[in-house]
TIDO-855660 format. One record per residue (C-alpha): x, y, z. Coordinates in nm, 3 decimals. Layout:
TIDO-855660
((X Y Z))
...
END
This chain:
TIDO-855660
((-2.162 -1.181 -0.416))
((-1.867 -1.025 -0.597))
((-1.707 -1.210 -0.883))
((-1.384 -1.389 -0.788))
((-1.088 -1.373 -1.024))
((-0.765 -1.364 -0.823))
((-0.917 -1.542 -0.523))
((-1.103 -1.810 -0.716))
((-1.007 -2.135 -0.536))
((-0.725 -1.946 -0.360))
((-0.750 -2.188 -0.067))
((-0.716 -2.502 -0.280))
((-0.452 -2.725 -0.114))
((-0.122 -2.727 -0.299))
((-0.204 -2.431 -0.523))
((0.146 -2.302 -0.456))
((0.290 -2.600 -0.647))
((0.329 -2.615 -1.025))
((0.130 -2.937 -1.068))
((-0.185 -2.801 -0.900))
((-0.152 -2.461 -1.068))
((-0.121 -2.624 -1.412))
((-0.417 -2.850 -1.338))
((-0.624 -2.536 -1.286))
((-0.517 -2.398 -1.623))
((-0.199 -2.229 -1.507))
((0.042 -2.096 -1.771))
((-0.219 -2.136 -2.045))
((-0.243 -1.756 -2.060))
((0.133 -1.741 -2.116))
((0.099 -1.990 -2.403))
((-0.183 -1.779 -2.548))
((0.018 -1.457 -2.512))
((0.324 -1.606 -2.685))
((0.098 -1.693 -2.978))
((0.016 -1.323 -3.011))
((0.242 -1.033 -3.105))
((0.381 -0.811 -2.830))
((0.166 -0.527 -2.957))
((-0.148 -0.743 -2.934))
((-0.069 -0.842 -2.574))
((-0.001 -0.480 -2.480))
((-0.326 -0.376 -2.648))
((-0.517 -0.629 -2.434))
((-0.363 -0.483 -2.117))
((-0.450 -0.130 -2.233))
((-0.806 -0.216 -2.334))
((-0.869 -0.389 -2.000))
((-0.832 -0.050 -1.830))
((-0.652 -0.205 -1.532))
((-0.507 0.052 -1.295))
((-0.213 -0.015 -1.064))
((-0.317 -0.192 -0.745))
((-0.022 -0.073 -0.537))
((-0.150 0.273 -0.445))
((-0.116 0.528 -0.724))
((-0.382 0.376 -0.952))
((-0.190 0.457 -1.272))
((-0.301 0.268 -1.583))
((-0.073 -0.031 -1.636))
((-0.105 -0.040 -2.016))
((0.004 0.322 -2.040))
((0.297 0.249 -1.811))
((0.418 -0.037 -2.033))
((0.380 0.178 -2.345))
((0.617 0.438 -2.196))
((0.907 0.193 -2.231))
((1.119 0.292 -2.531))
((1.150 0.064 -2.832))
((1.488 -0.086 -2.909))
((1.729 -0.363 -2.818))
((1.866 -0.199 -2.501))
((1.845 -0.390 -2.173))
((1.503 -0.336 -2.017))
((1.387 -0.447 -1.676))
((1.068 -0.545 -1.495))
((1.054 -0.504 -1.119))
((0.771 -0.649 -0.913))
((0.714 -0.439 -0.604))
((0.642 -0.694 -0.330))
((0.757 -0.463 -0.049))
((0.411 -0.459 0.104))
((0.474 -0.230 0.400))
((0.176 0.008 0.401))
((0.014 -0.034 0.746))
((-0.310 -0.229 0.713))
((-0.212 -0.400 0.385))
((-0.161 -0.777 0.367))
((-0.326 -0.889 0.041))
((-0.004 -0.943 -0.160))
((0.127 -1.167 0.115))
((-0.166 -1.404 0.062))
((-0.123 -1.403 -0.316))
((0.247 -1.487 -0.295))
((0.195 -1.748 -0.026))
((-0.096 -1.932 -0.185))
((-0.058 -1.876 -0.561))
((0.301 -1.775 -0.645))
((0.283 -1.915 -0.999))
((0.003 -1.673 -1.083))
((0.245 -1.389 -1.008))
((0.525 -1.554 -1.207))
((0.297 -1.605 -1.506))
((0.185 -1.242 -1.487))
((0.547 -1.126 -1.477))
((0.634 -1.341 -1.780))
((0.341 -1.206 -1.988))
((0.413 -0.845 -1.886))
((0.781 -0.887 -1.968))
((0.687 -1.023 -2.312))
((0.452 -0.729 -2.377))
((0.723 -0.479 -2.284))
((1.011 -0.649 -2.468))
((1.182 -0.710 -2.135))
((1.430 -0.991 -2.073))
((1.524 -0.939 -1.706))
((1.283 -0.936 -1.415))
((1.313 -0.903 -1.037))
((1.077 -0.952 -0.745))
((1.168 -0.720 -0.456))
((1.001 -0.871 -0.148))
((1.000 -0.715 0.199))
((1.246 -0.868 0.442))
((0.982 -0.972 0.694))
((0.815 -1.203 0.439))
((1.060 -1.489 0.491))
((0.797 -1.764 0.458))
((0.655 -1.612 0.141))
((1.006 -1.565 -0.002))
((1.080 -1.933 0.049))
((0.756 -2.029 -0.129))
((0.837 -1.794 -0.418))
((1.190 -1.934 -0.444))
((1.051 -2.286 -0.476))
((0.793 -2.174 -0.734))
((1.056 -1.992 -0.942))
((1.270 -2.307 -0.943))
((0.970 -2.515 -1.057))
((0.882 -2.267 -1.331))
((1.241 -2.255 -1.453))
((1.265 -2.634 -1.464))
((0.938 -2.652 -1.661))
((1.059 -2.399 -1.918))
((0.839 -2.104 -1.817))
((1.148 -1.902 -1.722))
((1.473 -1.902 -1.916))
((1.575 -1.932 -2.279))
((1.322 -1.959 -2.564))
((1.019 -2.006 -2.342))
((0.777 -2.270 -2.473))
((0.970 -2.285 -2.800))
((0.923 -1.915 -2.876))
((1.183 -1.646 -2.940))
((1.111 -1.495 -2.598))
((1.367 -1.540 -2.320))
((1.370 -1.385 -1.977))
((1.528 -1.434 -1.634))
((1.364 -1.385 -1.294))
((1.542 -1.316 -0.965))
((1.392 -1.288 -0.616))
((1.554 -1.019 -0.400))
((1.478 -0.972 -0.030))
((1.466 -0.624 0.119))
((1.570 -0.526 0.469))
((1.238 -0.407 0.610))
((1.235 -0.033 0.529))
((0.901 0.132 0.448))
((1.072 0.375 0.210))
((1.164 0.084 -0.021))
((0.797 0.055 -0.112))
((0.847 0.380 -0.305))
((0.948 0.273 -0.653))
((1.273 0.467 -0.688))
((1.380 0.389 -0.332))
((1.318 0.025 -0.421))
((1.543 0.058 -0.727))
((1.829 0.199 -0.520))
((1.790 -0.085 -0.268))
((1.783 -0.341 -0.551))
((2.111 -0.195 -0.678))
((2.267 -0.245 -0.334))
((2.245 0.118 -0.223))
((2.063 0.279 0.068))
((1.691 0.293 -0.015))
((1.645 0.663 -0.091))
((1.396 0.810 -0.342))
((1.537 0.956 -0.661))
((1.470 1.290 -0.825))
((1.213 1.260 -1.106))
((1.235 1.306 -1.400))
((1.385 1.091 -1.538))
((1.110 0.842 -1.458))
((1.187 0.471 -1.422))
((1.029 0.388 -1.761))
((1.312 0.589 -1.920))
((1.593 0.551 -1.666))
((1.531 0.307 -1.384))
((1.718 -0.002 -1.266))
((2.086 0.014 -1.367))
((1.990 0.329 -1.564))
((1.784 0.117 -1.805))
((1.413 0.147 -1.895))
((1.218 -0.021 -1.615))
((0.857 -0.129 -1.564))
((0.757 -0.136 -1.196))
((0.428 -0.291 -1.090))
((0.268 -0.429 -0.777))
((0.209 -0.800 -0.700))
((-0.169 -0.778 -0.739))
((-0.145 -0.586 -1.067))
((0.092 -0.839 -1.225))
((-0.110 -1.134 -1.090))
((-0.415 -0.999 -1.273))
((-0.249 -1.002 -1.616))
((-0.294 -1.378 -1.685))
((-0.667 -1.340 -1.619))
((-0.693 -1.046 -1.859))
((-0.532 -1.255 -2.134))
((-0.751 -1.555 -2.052))
((-1.079 -1.362 -2.033))
((-1.003 -1.102 -2.295))
((-0.982 -0.730 -2.233))
((-1.348 -0.661 -2.311))
((-1.481 -0.908 -2.057))
((-1.243 -0.787 -1.787))
((-1.333 -0.422 -1.857))
((-1.703 -0.506 -1.819))
((-1.643 -0.572 -1.448))
((-1.637 -0.278 -1.208))
((-1.691 0.076 -1.334))
((-1.590 0.253 -1.653))
((-1.282 0.415 -1.499))
((-1.213 0.154 -1.229))
((-1.234 -0.177 -1.410))
((-1.207 -0.528 -1.270))
((-1.192 -0.661 -0.919))
((-0.978 -0.541 -0.628))
((-0.829 -0.725 -0.334))
((-0.889 -0.542 -0.009))
((-0.736 -0.596 0.335))
((-0.976 -0.495 0.610))
((-0.876 -0.464 0.975))
((-0.957 -0.273 1.291))
((-1.299 -0.274 1.453))
((-1.471 -0.537 1.239))
((-1.599 -0.886 1.319))
((-1.436 -1.057 1.022))
((-1.100 -0.894 0.938))
((-0.906 -1.036 0.645))
((-0.863 -1.023 0.269))
((-1.159 -1.005 0.032))
((-1.202 -0.968 -0.343))
((-1.462 -0.714 -0.449))
((-1.584 -0.565 -0.774))
((-1.478 -0.202 -0.791))
((-1.770 0.033 -0.748))
((-1.963 -0.151 -0.476))
((-2.077 0.060 -0.176))
((-1.817 0.087 0.100))
((-2.087 -0.005 0.352))
((-2.123 -0.342 0.180))
((-1.754 -0.408 0.245))
((-1.736 -0.291 0.606))
((-2.072 -0.422 0.724))
((-2.154 -0.688 0.463))
((-1.823 -0.869 0.418))
((-1.643 -0.775 0.740))
((-1.950 -0.770 0.968))
((-1.908 -0.420 1.107))
((-1.775 -0.329 1.454))
((-1.809 -0.621 1.701))
((-1.899 -0.370 1.974))
((-2.217 -0.274 1.788))
((-2.104 0.089 1.803))
((-2.122 0.301 1.487))
((-1.818 0.351 1.265))
((-1.645 0.672 1.370))
((-1.378 0.697 1.102))
((-1.201 0.472 0.852))
((-0.901 0.472 0.623))
((-1.013 0.357 0.277))
((-0.667 0.293 0.133))
((-0.415 0.223 0.408))
((-0.281 0.450 0.681))
((-0.161 0.708 0.428))
((-0.511 0.782 0.296))
((-0.712 1.075 0.440))
((-0.973 0.945 0.684))
((-1.343 0.930 0.605))
((-1.626 0.921 0.860))
((-1.930 0.706 0.922))
((-2.126 0.946 0.703))
((-1.918 0.835 0.402))
((-2.005 0.465 0.415))
((-2.236 0.482 0.115))
((-1.960 0.603 -0.116))
((-1.880 0.369 -0.404))
((-1.548 0.197 -0.348))
((-1.354 0.293 -0.662))
((-1.061 0.516 -0.753))
((-1.250 0.822 -0.873))
((-1.533 0.831 -0.617))
((-1.295 0.814 -0.322))
((-1.071 1.078 -0.479))
((-1.369 1.313 -0.522))
((-1.454 1.254 -0.154))
((-1.109 1.384 -0.059))
((-0.941 1.050 0.006))
((-0.803 0.768 -0.210))
((-0.834 0.397 -0.274))
((-0.459 0.351 -0.232))
((-0.352 -0.007 -0.169))
((-0.704 -0.118 -0.083))
((-0.640 -0.148 0.292))
((-0.947 -0.047 0.493))
((-0.884 0.028 0.860))
((-1.201 0.080 1.068))
((-1.239 0.260 1.401))
((-1.565 0.263 1.596))
((-1.697 0.528 1.836))
((-1.491 0.389 2.124))
((-1.166 0.505 1.959))
((-0.998 0.838 2.022))
((-0.872 1.011 1.710))
((-0.570 1.136 1.904))
((-0.453 0.782 1.986))
((-0.464 0.684 1.619))
((-0.288 1.004 1.520))
((-0.001 0.935 1.762))
((0.057 0.584 1.625))
((0.046 0.714 1.270))
((0.288 1.006 1.310))
((0.529 0.798 1.516))
((0.545 0.541 1.235))
((0.611 0.791 0.957))
((0.865 0.990 1.162))
((1.053 0.664 1.220))
((1.035 0.552 0.855))
((1.136 0.881 0.691))
((1.469 0.831 0.515))
((1.567 1.189 0.602))
((1.666 1.292 0.250))
((1.409 1.574 0.214))
((1.396 1.854 0.471))
((1.012 1.899 0.468))
((0.962 1.527 0.536))
((1.252 1.479 0.779))
((1.167 1.783 0.989))
((0.791 1.780 0.933))
((0.730 1.422 1.043))
((0.954 1.468 1.346))
((0.792 1.795 1.454))
((0.443 1.656 1.402))
((0.530 1.364 1.630))
((0.661 1.605 1.895))
((0.350 1.824 1.869))
((0.118 1.527 1.922))
((0.328 1.428 2.223))
((0.279 1.784 2.355))
((-0.094 1.726 2.355))
((-0.058 1.409 2.561))
((0.175 1.589 2.802))
((-0.082 1.864 2.859))
((0.144 2.132 2.713))
((-0.055 2.212 2.397))
((-0.325 2.470 2.322))
((-0.577 2.479 2.035))
((-0.327 2.700 1.851))
((-0.103 2.392 1.821))
((-0.360 2.237 1.590))
((-0.328 2.536 1.357))
((0.051 2.508 1.365))
((0.030 2.134 1.304))
((-0.201 2.189 1.007))
((0.040 2.447 0.865))
((0.329 2.199 0.897))
((0.133 1.943 0.693))
((0.079 2.202 0.419))
((0.454 2.263 0.402))
((0.517 1.889 0.360))
((0.263 1.804 0.091))
((0.399 1.817 -0.262))
((0.743 1.936 -0.151))
((0.932 1.605 -0.124))
((1.099 1.363 -0.364))
((0.849 1.091 -0.276))
((0.511 1.072 -0.107))
((0.619 0.944 0.236))
((0.576 1.290 0.388))
((0.239 1.326 0.215))
((0.145 0.981 0.351))
((0.154 1.131 0.700))
((0.038 1.482 0.615))
((-0.281 1.380 0.432))
((-0.440 1.171 0.710))
((-0.323 1.410 0.985))
((-0.475 1.708 0.799))
((-0.801 1.520 0.753))
((-0.816 1.428 1.123))
((-0.762 1.788 1.230))
((-1.022 1.913 0.983))
((-1.291 1.655 1.062))
((-1.238 1.605 1.436))
((-1.114 1.942 1.559))
((-1.372 1.978 1.840))
((-1.272 1.637 1.980))
((-0.902 1.721 1.953))
((-0.955 2.056 2.129))
((-1.143 1.875 2.406))
((-0.851 1.631 2.438))
((-0.608 1.923 2.461))
((-0.813 2.083 2.740))
((-0.852 1.753 2.928))
((-0.477 1.687 2.905))
((-0.403 2.038 3.036))
((-0.637 1.980 3.331))
((-0.472 1.646 3.409))
((-0.129 1.807 3.390))
((-0.241 2.088 3.623))
((-0.386 1.835 3.867))
((-0.057 1.642 3.866))
((0.137 1.961 3.932))
((-0.090 2.051 4.226))
((-0.058 1.700 4.369))
((0.319 1.709 4.335))
((0.330 2.051 4.502))
((0.110 1.924 4.787))
((0.345 1.632 4.845))
((0.647 1.861 4.856))
((0.489 2.119 5.091))
((0.503 1.911 5.417))
((0.862 1.819 5.340))
((0.953 2.186 5.291))
((0.779 2.282 5.617))
((0.962 2.010 5.807))
((1.297 2.126 5.671))
((1.209 2.487 5.766))
((1.133 2.388 6.128))
((1.454 2.189 6.149))
((1.652 2.496 6.045))
((1.488 2.713 6.315))
END
């Protein structure tokens, strides 16, 4: 069994309250951190090797170190806009152990010399927002948030901000615009948020899971945490698994375990008993892998070398009963709808890809359409302000590349169905036309 860190006793009744969290050792890591220098805390985060758990996998310690020194206003923003299809791990963390997140934010803010923090939570998470609000109030009353925390010289404020349900606000600069009260559009980079982010000040942006891990790194020590997982993918990872599996849900795994152990061992495999046909290893925006890739180690570098990515840790499984085309339609429809429209390649590319998939269903496409569709994806990737366009282009390209014979067969079958419908419609109209002709004569 994998070692549990974040999910240890996650289902303990009342864990969302301060009294139960403190009874389990809560906020002791904050006390320990405040007894260390900021540089020592930052060094622990760096030495742990923890990589961002929100999708990009960037090293958190390096991210904190990018913040400039000085007395200027600096900000920490927790990205709780968990809107990647197939991802629901942060929801469970916030709902069941909100103080773990608050403690992680406080320690990270101390390490970065930050005195103002925000949690940007997706609008649909009303229940979780209410739980977080209550936890923040408890923490503030107990002196874990506010002025001179635990008698130290460190002070910081924490505000919960609810989004309005836009996928684009999961992109860090779109999130910053939304937090400032603007329309959630991605910004041109550079400057990067660490230099010029929220309110034009240096800003550290991290995901819920990443920040929730920080108290455990301080408690365990960087060396012990880094001994878990692999050399370049340290620690444990929360994964959300859904689709054709017997036991969908959230699990905590040690990075580097075989993907088969997750899909078949933890989640039980497809309930139909059919083989796995394809799966998304890191949410809907990750290039698909096939049943032949189940023995790949589940870590950042191995999945990247296989042509996909770990992403947010959301595994979506499809067995042999699923048509690739059906999944493709749902995927492109979602991204076409969620594009903010700021970048031409994304705005036009997602829309045209959606229309081209609809052409296949209507029986109007030919195999050449697959080539055109693939070309459109190439024009999107790397040519936009954010990765929303890439989030559609990467999985679509992988589906075309890996399942082209099936897609060509679907195109031909749809053309035959369309031709049959046209013949039937013509046959129905013929007697009516003959009757009208006789009436005229």
